[in-house]
A tleap script that builds the chain and sets N, CA, C and O, in Angstrom:
source leaprc.protein.ff14SB
mol = sequence {
  NMET THR ARG ARG LEU VAL ARG TYR ILE LEU
  GLU LEU CYS LYS ILE MET THR ILE LYS GLU
  ILE ALA GLY HIE LEU GLY LEU ASP TRP LYS
  THR VAL LYS GLU ILE HIE ASN GLU SER LEU
  ALA ASN ARG TYR ALA ASN GLU ASP ILE GLY
  CYS PRO ALA LEU LEU ALA ILE ASP GLU ILE
  ALA VAL LYS LYS GLY HIE ARG TYR LEU THR
  VAL ILE ILE ASN TRP GLU THR GLY ARG VAL
  LEU TYR VAL CTRP
}
set mol.1.N position { -76.052 -32.989 28.588 }
set mol.1.CA position { -75.032 -33.359 28.875 }
set mol.1.C position { -74.255 -32.267 30.144 }
set mol.1.O position { -73.906 -31.208 29.623 }
set mol.2.N position { -73.995 -32.329 31.383 }
set mol.2.CA position { -73.874 -31.767 31.970 }
set mol.2.C position { -72.215 -31.195 32.041 }
set mol.2.O position { -71.398 -31.809 31.355 }
set mol.3.N position { -71.868 -30.338 32.650 }
set mol.3.CA position { -70.701 -29.766 32.469 }
set mol.3.C position { -69.305 -30.953 33.127 }
set mol.3.O position { -68.211 -31.342 32.719 }
set mol.4.N position { -70.056 -31.136 34.173 }
set mol.4.CA position { -69.566 -32.078 35.093 }
set mol.4.C position { -68.811 -33.235 34.183 }
set mol.4.O position { -67.673 -33.622 33.916 }
set mol.5.N position { -70.142 -33.521 33.895 }
set mol.5.CA position { -69.910 -35.131 33.324 }
set mol.5.C position { -69.288 -34.979 32.168 }
set mol.5.O position { -68.592 -35.917 31.780 }
set mol.6.N position { -69.377 -33.963 31.483 }
set mol.6.CA position { -67.980 -33.646 30.077 }
set mol.6.C position { -66.816 -33.377 30.869 }
set mol.6.O position { -65.887 -33.895 30.250 }
set mol.7.N position { -66.383 -32.848 31.897 }
set mol.7.CA position { -65.437 -32.718 32.463 }
set mol.7.C position { -64.775 -34.337 32.572 }
set mol.7.O position { -63.658 -34.799 32.339 }
set mol.8.N position { -65.796 -34.801 32.948 }
set mol.8.CA position { -65.321 -36.409 33.888 }
set mol.8.C position { -64.643 -36.966 32.582 }
set mol.8.O position { -63.461 -37.306 32.523 }
set mol.9.N position { -65.595 -37.020 31.484 }
set mol.9.CA position { -65.389 -37.679 29.704 }
set mol.9.C position { -63.731 -36.891 29.605 }
set mol.9.O position { -62.779 -37.605 29.292 }
set mol.10.N position { -63.564 -35.741 29.830 }
set mol.10.CA position { -62.683 -35.497 29.513 }
set mol.10.C position { -61.265 -36.023 30.543 }
set mol.10.O position { -60.062 -36.239 30.396 }
set mol.11.N position { -61.913 -36.042 31.225 }
set mol.11.CA position { -59.882 -36.440 32.238 }
set mol.11.C position { -60.377 -37.927 31.853 }
set mol.11.O position { -59.530 -38.548 32.496 }
set mol.12.N position { -61.058 -38.785 31.329 }
set mol.12.CA position { -60.786 -40.047 31.046 }
set mol.12.C position { -60.218 -40.474 30.335 }
set mol.12.O position { -59.551 -41.507 30.404 }
set mol.13.N position { -60.446 -39.334 28.980 }
set mol.13.CA position { -59.839 -39.475 27.382 }
set mol.13.C position { -58.181 -39.633 27.760 }
set mol.13.O position { -57.378 -40.208 27.026 }
set mol.14.N position { -57.854 -39.011 29.035 }
set mol.14.CA position { -56.132 -39.142 29.402 }
set mol.14.C position { -55.785 -40.283 29.659 }
set mol.14.O position { -54.636 -40.614 29.368 }
set mol.15.N position { -56.743 -41.288 30.327 }
set mol.15.CA position { -56.206 -42.549 30.758 }
set mol.15.C position { -56.818 -44.276 30.080 }
set mol.15.O position { -56.532 -45.471 30.149 }
set mol.16.N position { -57.976 -43.189 29.336 }
set mol.16.CA position { -58.969 -44.825 28.866 }
set mol.16.C position { -59.680 -44.448 27.495 }
set mol.16.O position { -60.466 -43.501 27.468 }
set mol.17.N position { -59.330 -45.376 26.081 }
set mol.17.CA position { -60.160 -45.324 24.997 }
set mol.17.C position { -61.465 -44.669 24.897 }
set mol.17.O position { -62.211 -44.827 25.864 }
set mol.18.N position { -61.876 -43.982 23.941 }
set mol.18.CA position { -63.168 -44.027 23.745 }
set mol.18.C position { -64.178 -45.013 23.983 }
set mol.18.O position { -65.223 -44.871 24.618 }
set mol.19.N position { -63.907 -45.642 23.620 }
set mol.19.CA position { -64.762 -47.394 23.403 }
set mol.19.C position { -64.513 -47.642 24.939 }
set mol.19.O position { -65.356 -48.433 25.364 }
set mol.20.N position { -63.834 -47.320 25.686 }
set mol.20.CA position { -63.514 -47.595 27.366 }
set mol.20.C position { -64.330 -47.019 27.819 }
set mol.20.O position { -65.104 -47.761 28.424 }
set mol.21.N position { -64.623 -45.891 27.856 }
set mol.21.CA position { -65.413 -44.348 27.943 }
set mol.21.C position { -66.614 -44.999 27.922 }
set mol.21.O position { -67.021 -45.583 28.927 }
set mol.22.N position { -67.257 -44.970 26.858 }
set mol.22.CA position { -68.554 -45.626 26.319 }
set mol.22.C position { -69.404 -46.218 27.267 }
set mol.22.O position { -70.425 -45.871 27.862 }
set mol.23.N position { -68.403 -47.606 27.222 }
set mol.23.CA position { -69.157 -48.676 27.706 }
set mol.23.C position { -68.991 -48.676 29.615 }
set mol.23.O position { -69.608 -49.431 30.366 }
set mol.24.N position { -67.868 -47.478 30.084 }
set mol.24.CA position { -68.092 -47.286 31.788 }
set mol.24.C position { -69.426 -46.332 31.836 }
set mol.24.O position { -70.398 -46.488 32.576 }
set mol.25.N position { -69.225 -45.305 30.859 }
set mol.25.CA position { -70.666 -44.721 31.301 }
set mol.25.C position { -71.927 -44.553 30.974 }
set mol.25.O position { -72.767 -43.672 31.158 }
set mol.26.N position { -71.863 -46.369 30.044 }
set mol.26.CA position { -72.895 -46.196 29.570 }
set mol.26.C position { -73.707 -45.650 27.953 }
set mol.26.O position { -74.748 -46.096 27.471 }
set mol.27.N position { -72.857 -44.628 27.432 }
set mol.27.CA position { -73.355 -44.063 26.442 }
set mol.27.C position { -72.611 -44.054 25.055 }
set mol.27.O position { -71.417 -44.325 24.922 }
set mol.28.N position { -73.450 -43.717 24.070 }
set mol.28.CA position { -72.667 -44.232 22.918 }
set mol.28.C position { -71.523 -43.551 22.365 }
set mol.28.O position { -71.530 -42.321 22.389 }
set mol.29.N position { -70.348 -44.286 21.773 }
set mol.29.CA position { -69.324 -44.107 21.828 }
set mol.29.C position { -69.446 -42.735 20.622 }
set mol.29.O position { -68.390 -42.103 20.591 }
set mol.30.N position { -70.375 -42.267 19.792 }
set mol.30.CA position { -70.383 -41.422 18.580 }
set mol.30.C position { -70.550 -39.552 19.715 }
set mol.30.O position { -70.320 -38.359 19.516 }
set mol.31.N position { -71.125 -40.513 20.944 }
set mol.31.CA position { -71.350 -39.004 21.831 }
set mol.31.C position { -70.157 -38.317 22.476 }
set mol.31.O position { -69.957 -37.116 22.654 }
set mol.32.N position { -69.304 -39.530 22.825 }
set mol.32.CA position { -67.755 -39.422 23.924 }
set mol.32.C position { -66.808 -38.670 22.388 }
set mol.32.O position { -66.382 -37.515 22.367 }
set mol.33.N position { -66.725 -39.272 21.704 }
set mol.33.CA position { -65.878 -39.319 20.354 }
set mol.33.C position { -66.514 -37.055 20.224 }
set mol.33.O position { -65.920 -36.028 20.552 }
set mol.34.N position { -67.695 -37.269 19.691 }
set mol.34.CA position { -68.053 -35.675 19.365 }
set mol.34.C position { -68.018 -34.554 21.118 }
set mol.34.O position { -68.367 -33.376 21.061 }
set mol.35.N position { -67.664 -35.044 22.167 }
set mol.35.CA position { -67.396 -34.011 23.485 }
set mol.35.C position { -65.418 -34.146 23.493 }
set mol.35.O position { -64.896 -33.245 24.149 }
set mol.36.N position { -64.791 -34.786 23.080 }
set mol.36.CA position { -63.522 -34.617 22.721 }
set mol.36.C position { -63.057 -33.943 21.863 }
set mol.36.O position { -62.274 -32.994 21.904 }
set mol.37.N position { -63.838 -34.738 20.597 }
set mol.37.CA position { -63.308 -33.371 19.602 }
set mol.37.C position { -63.457 -31.921 19.720 }
set mol.37.O position { -62.565 -31.085 19.576 }
set mol.38.N position { -64.975 -31.675 20.064 }
set mol.38.CA position { -65.444 -30.348 20.507 }
set mol.38.C position { -64.289 -29.677 21.275 }
set mol.38.O position { -63.942 -28.496 21.248 }
set mol.39.N position { -63.783 -30.702 21.961 }
set mol.39.CA position { -63.067 -30.233 23.373 }
set mol.39.C position { -61.598 -29.671 22.559 }
set mol.39.O position { -60.958 -28.739 23.047 }
set mol.40.N position { -61.204 -30.286 21.401 }
set mol.40.CA position { -59.490 -30.397 21.020 }
set mol.40.C position { -59.895 -29.093 20.393 }
set mol.40.O position { -59.237 -28.071 20.584 }
set mol.41.N position { -60.654 -29.115 19.867 }
set mol.41.CA position { -61.263 -27.636 18.820 }
set mol.41.C position { -61.268 -26.810 19.211 }
set mol.41.O position { -60.548 -25.946 18.710 }
set mol.42.N position { -62.147 -26.464 20.475 }
set mol.42.CA position { -62.111 -25.009 21.836 }
set mol.42.C position { -60.645 -25.134 21.380 }
set mol.42.O position { -60.353 -24.338 20.488 }
set mol.43.N position { -59.687 -25.925 21.776 }
set mol.43.CA position { -58.265 -25.516 22.669 }
set mol.43.C position { -57.613 -25.409 21.790 }
set mol.43.O position { -57.085 -24.375 22.199 }
set mol.44.N position { -56.978 -25.632 20.548 }
set mol.44.CA position { -56.726 -25.238 19.550 }
set mol.44.C position { -56.796 -24.844 17.818 }
set mol.44.O position { -56.116 -25.096 16.823 }
set mol.45.N position { -57.738 -24.268 18.059 }
set mol.45.CA position { -58.630 -23.277 16.857 }
set mol.45.C position { -57.968 -22.218 16.799 }
set mol.45.O position { -57.596 -22.059 15.636 }
set mol.46.N position { -57.633 -21.425 17.445 }
set mol.46.CA position { -56.943 -20.276 17.440 }
set mol.46.C position { -55.731 -20.296 17.636 }
set mol.46.O position { -55.075 -19.274 17.842 }
set mol.47.N position { -55.312 -21.324 17.606 }
set mol.47.CA position { -53.349 -21.439 17.732 }
set mol.47.C position { -52.841 -20.704 17.163 }
set mol.47.O position { -53.175 -20.736 15.979 }
set mol.48.N position { -51.793 -19.629 17.515 }
set mol.48.CA position { -50.159 -19.282 16.437 }
set mol.48.C position { -49.461 -20.574 16.397 }
set mol.48.O position { -49.112 -21.326 17.307 }
set mol.49.N position { -49.350 -20.644 15.201 }
set mol.49.CA position { -48.121 -21.380 14.698 }
set mol.49.C position { -47.006 -20.933 14.691 }
set mol.49.O position { -45.996 -21.585 14.957 }
set mol.50.N position { -47.061 -19.243 14.249 }
set mol.50.CA position { -46.020 -18.692 14.170 }
set mol.50.C position { -45.875 -18.570 12.433 }
set mol.50.O position { -46.827 -18.541 11.654 }
set mol.51.N position { -44.148 -18.498 12.003 }
set mol.51.CA position { -43.822 -18.618 10.548 }
set mol.51.C position { -42.383 -19.927 10.800 }
set mol.51.O position { -41.273 -19.448 10.571 }
set mol.52.N position { -42.391 -21.241 11.174 }
set mol.52.CA position { -41.451 -21.544 11.247 }
set mol.52.C position { -40.458 -21.953 9.809 }
set mol.52.O position { -40.754 -22.258 8.654 }
set mol.53.N position { -39.333 -21.804 10.445 }
set mol.53.CA position { -38.029 -21.483 9.512 }
set mol.53.C position { -37.955 -23.063 8.536 }
set mol.53.O position { -37.807 -23.331 7.344 }
set mol.54.N position { -38.123 -23.749 9.636 }
set mol.54.CA position { -37.568 -24.855 8.701 }
set mol.54.C position { -38.591 -26.436 9.344 }
set mol.54.O position { -38.778 -26.580 10.552 }
set mol.55.N position { -38.998 -27.204 8.564 }
set mol.55.CA position { -40.309 -28.116 8.748 }
set mol.55.C position { -40.141 -29.463 8.980 }
set mol.55.O position { -39.755 -29.856 7.879 }
set mol.56.N position { -40.176 -30.286 9.602 }
set mol.56.CA position { -40.002 -31.936 9.074 }
set mol.56.C position { -41.178 -32.722 9.249 }
set mol.56.O position { -41.882 -32.628 10.254 }
set mol.57.N position { -41.392 -33.432 8.374 }
set mol.57.CA position { -42.253 -34.267 7.895 }
set mol.57.C position { -42.136 -35.586 7.996 }
set mol.57.O position { -40.991 -35.764 7.581 }
set mol.58.N position { -42.617 -36.749 8.306 }
set mol.58.CA position { -42.983 -37.745 8.164 }
set mol.58.C position { -44.781 -38.672 8.359 }
set mol.58.O position { -45.897 -38.261 8.677 }
set mol.59.N position { -44.186 -40.143 7.939 }
set mol.59.CA position { -45.767 -40.781 8.320 }
set mol.59.C position { -45.058 -41.711 9.276 }
set mol.59.O position { -43.880 -42.003 9.482 }
set mol.60.N position { -46.243 -42.069 9.789 }
set mol.60.CA position { -46.668 -42.761 11.004 }
set mol.60.C position { -46.844 -44.044 10.673 }
set mol.60.O position { -46.751 -44.088 9.446 }
set mol.61.N position { -47.029 -45.018 11.061 }
set mol.61.CA position { -48.310 -46.353 10.680 }
set mol.61.C position { -49.251 -46.518 11.831 }
set mol.61.O position { -48.853 -46.734 12.976 }
set mol.62.N position { -50.563 -46.407 11.482 }
set mol.62.CA position { -51.566 -46.102 12.251 }
set mol.62.C position { -51.978 -48.181 12.577 }
set mol.62.O position { -52.193 -48.913 13.543 }
set mol.63.N position { -51.878 -48.301 11.084 }
set mol.63.CA position { -52.092 -49.800 11.234 }
set mol.63.C position { -51.282 -50.415 10.505 }
set mol.63.O position { -50.904 -49.825 9.493 }
set mol.64.N position { -50.707 -51.925 10.808 }
set mol.64.CA position { -49.269 -51.953 9.945 }
set mol.64.C position { -49.441 -52.304 8.495 }
set mol.64.O position { -49.724 -53.497 8.388 }
set mol.65.N position { -49.366 -51.653 7.291 }
set mol.65.CA position { -49.538 -51.656 6.134 }
set mol.65.C position { -50.845 -51.027 5.837 }
set mol.65.O position { -50.941 -50.576 4.696 }
set mol.66.N position { -51.712 -50.918 6.492 }
set mol.66.CA position { -53.395 -50.402 5.681 }
set mol.66.C position { -53.129 -48.786 5.990 }
set mol.66.O position { -52.931 -48.136 4.964 }
set mol.67.N position { -53.090 -47.967 7.337 }
set mol.67.CA position { -53.392 -45.951 7.458 }
set mol.67.C position { -51.859 -45.993 7.788 }
set mol.67.O position { -51.018 -46.812 8.156 }
set mol.68.N position { -51.972 -44.412 7.392 }
set mol.68.CA position { -50.443 -43.813 7.890 }
set mol.68.C position { -51.210 -42.206 7.834 }
set mol.68.O position { -51.848 -41.727 6.896 }
set mol.69.N position { -50.828 -41.447 9.482 }
set mol.69.CA position { -51.042 -40.773 9.552 }
set mol.69.C position { -49.387 -39.294 8.964 }
set mol.69.O position { -48.199 -39.619 8.993 }
set mol.70.N position { -49.694 -38.424 8.701 }
set mol.70.CA position { -48.691 -37.521 8.645 }
set mol.70.C position { -48.437 -36.341 9.105 }
set mol.70.O position { -49.120 -35.323 8.997 }
set mol.71.N position { -47.257 -36.524 9.716 }
set mol.71.CA position { -46.961 -35.132 11.033 }
set mol.71.C position { -46.077 -34.193 9.975 }
set mol.71.O position { -45.324 -34.630 9.105 }
set mol.72.N position { -46.264 -33.256 10.171 }
set mol.72.CA position { -45.517 -32.059 10.063 }
set mol.72.C position { -45.196 -31.342 11.708 }
set mol.72.O position { -45.959 -31.003 12.613 }
set mol.73.N position { -43.826 -31.318 11.573 }
set mol.73.CA position { -43.551 -30.834 12.784 }
set mol.73.C position { -42.585 -29.612 12.641 }
set mol.73.O position { -41.856 -29.681 11.651 }
set mol.74.N position { -42.415 -28.359 13.538 }
set mol.74.CA position { -41.663 -27.308 13.543 }
set mol.74.C position { -40.134 -27.530 13.954 }
set mol.74.O position { -39.700 -27.605 15.104 }
set mol.75.N position { -39.490 -27.611 12.886 }
set mol.75.CA position { -37.931 -28.956 13.484 }
set mol.75.C position { -37.199 -28.153 14.294 }
set mol.75.O position { -36.242 -28.796 14.726 }
set mol.76.N position { -37.218 -26.578 14.863 }
set mol.76.CA position { -36.306 -26.055 15.571 }
set mol.76.C position { -37.065 -26.073 17.579 }
set mol.76.O position { -36.406 -25.943 18.611 }
set mol.77.N position { -39.244 -26.368 17.377 }
set mol.77.CA position { -38.988 -26.493 18.628 }
set mol.77.C position { -39.540 -27.579 19.007 }
set mol.77.O position { -40.175 -27.690 20.056 }
set mol.78.N position { -39.331 -28.553 18.116 }
set mol.78.CA position { -40.132 -29.803 18.045 }
set mol.78.C position { -41.832 -29.978 18.082 }
set mol.78.O position { -42.269 -31.094 18.361 }
set mol.79.N position { -42.720 -28.943 17.818 }
set mol.79.CA position { -43.925 -28.641 17.986 }
set mol.79.C position { -44.180 -29.412 16.895 }
set mol.79.O position { -43.466 -29.557 15.902 }
set mol.80.N position { -45.952 -30.223 17.295 }
set mol.80.CA position { -46.478 -30.745 16.265 }
set mol.80.C position { -47.376 -29.319 15.568 }
set mol.80.O position { -47.997 -28.435 16.157 }
set mol.81.N position { -47.206 -29.476 14.506 }
set mol.81.CA position { -48.146 -28.428 13.485 }
set mol.81.C position { -49.482 -28.834 12.954 }
set mol.81.O position { -50.454 -28.091 13.086 }
set mol.82.N position { -49.561 -30.029 12.336 }
set mol.82.CA position { -50.126 -30.421 11.954 }
set mol.82.C position { -50.170 -32.334 11.999 }
set mol.82.O position { -49.151 -32.976 12.255 }
set mol.83.N position { -51.228 -32.856 11.767 }
set mol.83.CA position { -51.502 -34.347 11.535 }
set mol.83.C position { -52.895 -34.723 10.620 }
set mol.83.O position { -54.092 -34.438 10.647 }
set mol.84.N position { -52.263 -35.285 10.055 }
set mol.84.CA position { -53.641 -35.722 8.639 }
set mol.84.C position { -53.571 -37.881 8.284 }
set mol.84.O position { -54.323 -38.395 7.456 }
savepdb mol mol.pdb
quit
């Protein structure tokens, strides 16, 4: 995988789904997902979240009635700290 192709895939991730990108480029969706995950890990691995005084916790439905995400946010800044 060339750096140029990786950059192109990451730009497409901003406007398309993983499945759409894989179809457009003729790649397996797992390859595209791996590139995206690696990019996110590199970008946010050493992120300092500080010591927030107030937290907000919310659950968001991903699929109606079936799957939820728990989101933890720094109440004072509105910054997302953790998604599970």
